[in-house]
C-alpha positions in Angstrom: -15.3 -39.1 -3.0 -18.7 -38.5 -4.4 -19.7 -39.4 -7.8 -21.7 -35.9 -7.8 -18.9 -33.6 -6.0 -18.2 -30.8 -7.2 -14.7 -29.2 -7.9 -14.5 -25.8 -7.5 -11.8 -24.5 -9.8 -11.2 -20.8 -9.5 -9.8 -19.8 -13.2 -13.3 -17.9 -14.1 -12.7 -15.9 -10.8 -9.0 -15.3 -11.6 -10.1 -14.2 -15.7 -11.9 -11.6 -13.9 -9.4 -10.7 -11.8 -7.2 -10.1 -14.9 -9.7 -8.2 -16.5 -10.5 -5.7 -13.9 -6.7 -5.5 -13.2 -5.9 -5.0 -17.1 -8.8 -2.8 -17.3 -7.5 -0.7 -14.0 -4.1 -0.3 -15.7 -6.1 1.3 -18.6 -7.6 3.3 -16.7 -4.4 5.0 -14.8 -2.6 5.9 -17.7 -5.3 8.0 -19.5 -7.9 9.0 -16.5 -5.6 9.3 -13.7 -3.8 12.6 -13.5 -0.1 12.2 -11.9 3.7 11.8 -12.2 5.5 9.6 -14.4 7.6 8.2 -11.2 3.7 7.3 -10.2 3.1 6.3 -13.5 5.8 3.7 -13.9 5.0 3.0 -10.0 1.5 2.1 -10.2 2.0 -0.1 -13.8 4.7 -1.9 -12.1 2.8 -2.9 -8.9 -0.7 -3.9 -11.5 1.3 -5.7 -13.8 3.0 -7.4 -10.8 0.0 -8.6 -9.0 -0.9 -10.1 -12.6 2.3 -12.0 -13.1 1.5 -13.7 -9.5 -2.1 -14.7 -10.2 -1.4 -16.3 -13.5 2.0 -17.9 -12.1 0.2 -19.0 -9.1 -3.2 -20.1 -10.2 -2.3 -20.9 -14.5 0.8 -22.4 -14.0 -0.2 -24.7 -10.8 2.8 -22.8 -8.4 0.4 -22.1 -5.9 0.5 -26.1 -5.1 4.4 -26.4 -5.3 6.6 -27.1 -2.8 9.0 -24.7 -0.6 12.2 -25.2 -3.1 10.4 -23.9 -5.9 9.2 -21.0 -4.0 13.3 -20.1 -3.2 14.2 -20.6 -6.8 11.6 -18.1 -7.6 12.4 -15.4 -5.1 16.3 -15.5 -5.7 15.8 -13.9 -8.8 13.0 -11.8 -7.5 15.5 -10.4 -4.9 18.0 -9.6 -7.8 15.5 -7.6 -9.4 14.9 -5.5 -6.6 18.1 -5.0 -5.5 18.8 -4.1 -9.1 15.9 -1.4 -9.0 16.8 0.0 -5.8 20.6 0.6 -7.2 19.4 2.2 -10.4 16.4 4.1 -8.6 18.7 7.4 -8.1 19.4 7.7 -11.7 16.3 7.1 -12.4 14.8 10.1 -10.1 17.9 12.7 -11.2 16.8 15.9 -13.3 18.4 15.5 -16.8 
C-alpha cells in the first residue's frame, strides 16, 4: 500500500445524515400535522434509522460476522412480536 493512499472514513457523512434525521424528527413533531399514531410511527422509524447508522458505523458492526448479526436480530424479532401483540390495545379507543 502506498504511503500517500487516502483512507476514506464515512464518519463525517454519517454525522451529517444523523443531523438531517434529527432535524426531520423536529419537523415531524412541530410542523407536519398528523395523528398521534402517525407521530409515534414516524418518530419510531426515524429513531430506528439513527440507531442502525450508529450501530453500523460508530460501533463498527458493519464489519462483524454473521453470528453477531443473528445474536442482534433475535431480540429485535422479540420486540416486533411484542409491538404486534400490544398494538390492538394501543389503537383501541379509551
